[in-house]
C-alpha positions in Angstrom: -50.4 -50.6 -12.4 -47.4 -53.0 -11.4 -47.8 -56.2 -10.1 -45.4 -59.1 -9.1 -46.2 -62.6 -8.8 -43.0 -63.6 -7.5 -43.3 -67.1 -5.8 -42.0 -68.2 -2.6 -40.0 -71.4 -3.9 -38.3 -72.4 -0.7 -39.1 -75.3 1.5 -41.6 -74.8 4.5 -40.3 -71.9 6.6 -36.7 -72.5 5.3 -34.0 -70.1 3.7 -34.1 -69.6 -0.1 -31.2 -70.9 -1.8 -28.4 -68.8 -2.9 -29.0 -68.8 -6.3 -32.6 -67.7 -5.8 -31.4 -64.6 -3.9 -29.1 -63.9 -6.7 -31.9 -64.2 -9.2 -33.9 -61.8 -6.8 -31.2 -59.2 -6.8 -30.4 -59.5 -10.5 -34.4 -58.8 -11.1 -34.5 -56.0 -9.1 -31.2 -54.6 -10.4 -32.8 -54.8 -13.8 -36.0 -53.1 -12.8 -34.0 -50.3 -11.7 -31.9 -50.3 -15.2 -35.1 -50.4 -17.2 -36.6 -47.7 -15.3 -33.4 -45.4 -15.7 -33.6 -46.3 -19.4 -36.9 -45.0 -19.5 -39.1 -48.1 -19.6 -42.4 -48.2 -17.9 -43.0 -51.3 -15.9 -46.2 -53.0 -16.1 -45.7 -56.3 -14.4 -42.5 -58.5 -13.0 -42.8 -62.1 -12.7 -46.0 -62.6 -14.6 -46.9 -66.4 -14.9 -49.8 -67.8 -16.8 -50.4 -71.5 -18.3 -49.4 -72.1 -21.8 -50.5 -75.7 -22.5 -49.9 -79.1 -21.4 -47.0 -81.6 -21.9 -46.9 -85.0 -23.4 -47.7 -86.3 -19.9 -51.0 -84.0 -19.6 -49.4 -81.9 -17.0 -50.1 -78.0 -17.2 -46.9 -75.8 -18.5 -46.7 -72.8 -17.1 -44.3 -70.0 -18.4 -43.0 -66.8 -16.5 -42.2 -63.2 -18.1 -39.7 -61.9 -15.8 -40.9 -58.5 -16.5 -43.3 -56.8 -19.0 -42.6 -52.9 -19.6 -43.3 -50.3 -22.4 -40.3 -48.9 -24.1 -42.3 -45.8 -25.6 -45.2 -47.3 -27.4 -43.5 -50.8 -28.0 -44.6 -53.5 -25.3 -41.7 -55.2 -24.2 -41.2 -59.1 -22.6 -38.0 -59.0 -20.7 -36.2 -62.2 -19.7 -33.4 -61.3 -16.9 -30.4 -63.7 -16.6 -28.2 -63.4 -13.5 -24.9 -64.7 -12.9 -22.0 -64.5 -10.3 -19.7 -64.8 -13.4 -19.6 -65.1 -16.7 -16.2 -66.7 -17.4 -17.9 -69.6 -18.9 -20.4 -68.2 -20.8 -22.5 -65.0 -21.2 -25.8 -65.1 -19.5 -27.9 -64.5 -22.4 -26.5 -67.9 -23.7 -29.1 -69.6 -21.5 -32.0 -68.0 -23.5 -32.0 -70.9 -25.4 -34.6 -71.7 -28.6 -36.9 -73.7 -25.9 -36.9 -70.6 -23.4 -37.5 -68.4 -26.3 -40.5 -70.5 -27.5 -41.9 -70.7 -24.1 -41.6 -66.8 -23.4 -43.5 -66.0 -26.9 -46.2 -68.6 -25.9 -46.6 -66.7 -22.9 -46.4 -63.4 -24.3 -48.8 -64.3 -27.0 -51.1 -65.4 -24.1 -50.7 -61.8 -22.2 -51.5 -60.2 -25.4 -54.5 -61.9 -26.2 -55.8 -61.6 -22.6 -55.2 -57.8 -22.6 -56.4 -57.1 -26.1 -52.8 -55.9 -27.3 -52.4 -58.7 -30.4 -52.1 -56.0 -33.0 -49.9 -53.6 -31.1 -46.2 -53.4 -31.6 -44.0 -55.6 -28.9 -40.6 -57.1 -28.6 -38.5 -59.4 -26.6 -35.4 -58.1 -24.6 -32.9 -59.9 -22.8 -31.4 -58.0 -19.6 -28.1 -59.5 -18.4 -26.6 -59.0 -14.9 -23.1 -60.1 -13.7 -23.1 -59.6 -9.8 -19.9 -61.1 -8.8 -20.2 -62.0 -5.0 -17.0 -59.7 -4.0 -19.4 -56.6 -3.7 -18.0 -55.0 -7.1 -20.5 -53.0 -9.2 -22.8 -55.3 -11.3 -22.4 -55.3 -15.0 -25.9 -54.9 -16.7 -26.6 -54.8 -20.4 -29.6 -54.4 -22.0 -30.2 -56.4 -25.2 -33.1 -55.1 -27.0 -35.0 -57.3 -29.8 -32.9 -60.1 -28.7 -35.2 -62.5 -31.0 -38.4 -62.2 -33.0 -41.4 -64.5 -33.5 -39.9 -65.1 -37.3 -36.9 -67.0 -35.8 -39.1 -69.2 -33.7 -40.8 -70.9 -36.6 -39.9 -74.6 -37.0 -38.3 -75.5 -40.1 -39.5 -78.6 -42.0 -37.1 -81.3 -42.7 -36.9 -80.6 -46.2 -36.1 -77.4 -46.0 -33.0 -78.2 -44.1 -32.2 -80.8 -46.6 -31.5 -78.4 -49.5 -29.5 -75.9 -47.6 
């Protein structure tokens, strides 16, 4: 079973902004790449509430792709850029984004009773230049772990 929750994020009736189309193209290329690598796709653009912010507004998190690599459940973030001249696409998977995905992944695993099953966080980068050149796709398995997300107390930093 595969499902997508891709939302129409455009103004009423207007065409999508160019970066939305680039993102959709990147996610389609990433899905194809993962399937060719043997991943079994479960969901794409899975979104769910993960809490509230300081203004008491519901915060939603989205997992670009949920898939199995063998018996391991993978939560995959896709980063697409037209160029990597300034920085590689994975540079945008910062600590805040990792924590948000990890919270969503935990909620997903709890919802489906998969808390004790093996899982990991992967990133797929897509550099799709607008000149029609072949896109560069890279799969970064185990890009981060939950242990790397733990907040350190101030006194731990003080003695480093």
